[in-house]
Kinemage of the C-alpha trace (Angstrom):
@kinemage 1
@onewidth
@group {chain A} dominant
@subgroup {mainchain}
@vectorlist {calphas} color= white
{ca unk a 1} P 3.435 27.540 1.894
{ca unk a 2} L 2.399 23.989 2.787
{ca unk a 3} L 4.960 21.226 2.888
{ca unk a 4} L 4.748 17.682 1.671
{ca unk a 5} L 4.263 15.128 4.440
{ca unk a 6} L 4.610 11.357 4.507
{ca unk a 7} L 2.973 8.527 6.421
{ca unk a 8} L 3.606 4.785 6.271
{ca unk a 9} L 2.151 1.588 7.678
{ca unk a 10} L 2.951 -2.106 7.215
{ca unk a 11} L 0.440 -4.943 7.389
{ca unk a 12} L 1.554 -8.582 7.702
{ca unk a 13} L -0.357 -10.943 5.421
{ca unk a 14} L -0.687 -14.736 5.431
{ca unk a 15} L -0.947 -14.818 1.634
{ca unk a 16} L 1.892 -14.943 -0.884
{ca unk a 17} L 3.053 -11.671 -2.393
{ca unk a 18} L 2.201 -12.846 -5.922
{ca unk a 19} L -1.337 -13.851 -4.998
{ca unk a 20} L -2.303 -10.673 -3.156
{ca unk a 21} L -0.577 -8.380 -5.647
{ca unk a 22} L -2.409 -9.989 -8.572
{ca unk a 23} L -5.742 -9.650 -6.718
{ca unk a 24} L -5.189 -5.994 -5.859
{ca unk a 25} L -3.825 -5.174 -9.310
{ca unk a 26} L -7.009 -6.493 -10.916
{ca unk a 27} L -8.925 -3.798 -8.998
{ca unk a 28} L -12.128 -3.413 -10.939
{ca unk a 29} L -12.632 -7.142 -11.305
{ca unk a 30} L -11.622 -8.568 -7.931
{ca unk a 31} L -11.210 -5.981 -5.183
{ca unk a 32} L -14.905 -5.014 -4.857
{ca unk a 33} L -15.710 -8.717 -4.431
{ca unk a 34} L -12.857 -9.243 -1.965
{ca unk a 35} L -13.792 -6.270 0.238
{ca unk a 36} L -17.433 -5.371 -0.423
{ca unk a 37} L -17.849 -3.439 2.848
{ca unk a 38} L -15.081 -0.991 1.902
{ca unk a 39} L -15.151 -0.930 -1.913
{ca unk a 40} L -18.694 -0.037 -2.886
{ca unk a 41} L -17.950 0.351 -6.605
{ca unk a 42} L -15.186 1.037 -9.086
{ca unk a 43} L -15.511 2.115 -12.685
{ca unk a 44} L -12.673 2.208 -15.173
{ca unk a 45} L -12.606 4.934 -17.796
{ca unk a 46} L -11.119 4.378 -21.215
{ca unk a 47} L -10.253 6.579 -24.152
{ca unk a 48} L -8.704 10.001 -24.557
{ca unk a 49} L -7.132 11.495 -21.476
{ca unk a 50} L -9.105 9.103 -19.234
{ca unk a 51} L -7.093 5.970 -20.049
{ca unk a 52} L -6.219 4.141 -16.842
{ca unk a 53} L -8.468 6.339 -14.721
{ca unk a 54} L -10.705 4.794 -12.079
{ca unk a 55} L -13.669 6.261 -10.228
{ca unk a 56} L -14.064 4.718 -6.780
{ca unk a 57} L -16.915 4.789 -4.295
{ca unk a 58} L -15.562 3.775 -0.892
{ca unk a 59} L -16.716 3.425 2.676
{ca unk a 60} L -14.094 5.308 4.702
{ca unk a 61} L -14.539 5.824 8.415
{ca unk a 62} L -18.239 4.958 8.096
{ca unk a 63} L -18.886 7.517 5.342
{ca unk a 64} L -19.277 7.128 1.587
{ca unk a 65} L -16.464 8.858 -0.301
{ca unk a 66} L -15.774 9.213 -4.000
{ca unk a 67} L -12.320 9.382 -5.513
{ca unk a 68} L -10.810 9.638 -8.989
{ca unk a 69} L -7.334 8.277 -9.480
{ca unk a 70} L -4.710 7.150 -11.934
{ca unk a 71} L -2.430 4.184 -11.171
{ca unk a 72} L 1.110 3.268 -12.187
{ca unk a 73} L 2.047 -0.391 -11.671
{ca unk a 74} L 5.561 -1.766 -11.197
{ca unk a 75} L 5.263 -5.529 -11.718
{ca unk a 76} L 8.896 -6.279 -10.876
{ca unk a 77} L 8.712 -4.660 -7.433
{ca unk a 78} L 5.080 -5.677 -6.821
{ca unk a 79} L 4.119 -2.083 -6.228
{ca unk a 80} L 1.612 0.440 -7.414
{ca unk a 81} L 1.344 4.171 -7.030
{ca unk a 82} L -2.075 5.792 -6.917
{ca unk a 83} L -2.330 9.460 -7.883
{ca unk a 84} L -5.605 10.874 -6.528
{ca unk a 85} L -6.703 13.970 -8.430
{ca unk a 86} L -10.395 14.443 -7.592
{ca unk a 87} L -13.018 13.504 -5.036
{ca unk a 88} L -13.662 13.819 -1.317
{ca unk a 89} L -10.021 13.273 -0.323
{ca unk a 90} L -9.054 16.446 -2.176
{ca unk a 91} L -11.158 18.539 0.230
{ca unk a 92} L -8.202 18.367 2.658
{ca unk a 93} L -5.157 17.947 0.405
{ca unk a 94} L -3.746 19.777 -2.596
{ca unk a 95} L -1.906 16.597 -3.597
{ca unk a 96} L -2.402 13.018 -2.451
{ca unk a 97} L -0.413 9.990 -3.586
{ca unk a 98} L -0.570 6.483 -2.150
{ca unk a 99} L 1.969 3.743 -2.779
{ca unk a 100} L 1.475 0.060 -2.052
{ca unk a 101} L 4.335 -2.414 -2.183
{ca unk a 102} L 3.867 -6.102 -1.467
{ca unk a 103} L 7.038 -7.577 0.032
{ca unk a 104} L 7.503 -11.373 -0.045
{ca unk a 105} L 8.334 -13.111 3.239
{ca unk a 106} L 9.058 -16.737 4.149
{ca unk a 107} L 6.474 -19.531 4.141
{ca unk a 108} L 4.025 -17.960 1.681
{ca unk a 109} L 3.579 -14.793 3.696
{ca unk a 110} L 4.081 -11.168 2.769
{ca unk a 111} L 3.920 -7.602 4.023
{ca unk a 112} L 1.838 -4.823 2.497
{ca unk a 113} L 3.731 -1.560 2.878
{ca unk a 114} L 1.363 1.350 2.378
{ca unk a 115} L 2.791 4.866 2.185
{ca unk a 116} L 1.210 8.234 1.515
{ca unk a 117} L 2.709 11.473 0.339
{ca unk a 118} L 0.411 14.446 0.651
{ca unk a 119} L 0.238 18.184 0.937
{ca unk a 120} L -2.390 19.592 3.270
{ca unk a 121} L -4.719 22.157 1.760
{ca unk a 122} L -4.950 24.034 5.091
{ca unk a 123} L -2.779 23.979 8.207
{ca unk a 124} L -5.627 22.357 10.157
{ca unk a 125} L -6.284 19.650 7.539
{ca unk a 126} L -5.991 16.235 9.197
{ca unk a 127} L -3.273 13.670 8.614
{ca unk a 128} L -4.646 10.808 6.471
{ca unk a 129} L -5.229 8.513 9.461
{ca unk a 130} L -8.659 7.414 8.261
{ca unk a 131} L -7.110 6.319 4.941
{ca unk a 132} L -4.424 4.423 6.829
{ca unk a 133} L -7.133 2.620 8.843
{ca unk a 134} L -8.979 1.966 5.581
{ca unk a 135} L -5.826 0.435 4.036
{ca unk a 136} L -5.301 -1.906 7.009
{ca unk a 137} L -8.932 -3.064 6.941
{ca unk a 138} L -8.869 -3.462 3.148
{ca unk a 139} L -5.646 -5.485 3.249
{ca unk a 140} L -6.907 -7.819 5.976
{ca unk a 141} L -10.299 -8.181 4.253
{ca unk a 142} L -8.636 -9.160 0.963
{ca unk a 143} L -6.338 -11.559 2.843
{ca unk a 144} L -9.326 -13.231 4.559
{ca unk a 145} L -11.199 -13.648 1.291
{ca unk a 146} L -8.151 -14.998 -0.560
{ca unk a 147} L -7.534 -17.525 2.241
{ca unk a 148} L -11.134 -18.738 1.902
{ca unk a 149} L -10.448 -19.562 -1.746
{ca unk a 150} L -7.461 -21.808 -1.012
């Protein structure tokens, strides 16, 4: 029986926690524009059981990947949890959850704490390193584009 595993990474950001959290939270409207090399498209689904579901087309590790996910947002803690339930990522994992928390720091800076909880589908399934790299690039790309707007 496979066991749940966890990975975590922190990325320092020169943008306030409020500003970057609001930009990331507005996913379908702002994130594709703030990181067009990584976020190729995002479509929100509404109605029935699809409420709050997003279909993503991403560039991960130089390859196009599709992903379906549902998000829970915690405004007070500036965090969101992404529950991936379909798409390319599920070829290696039986469950895959990503959490992002934006932590305020001094002088208008913040830290993006990305963490993943996953269960490998097979013993030789890889750790989600390419998604960790993707998260770092995405965070820095959004930071760069937000800084251009100030």
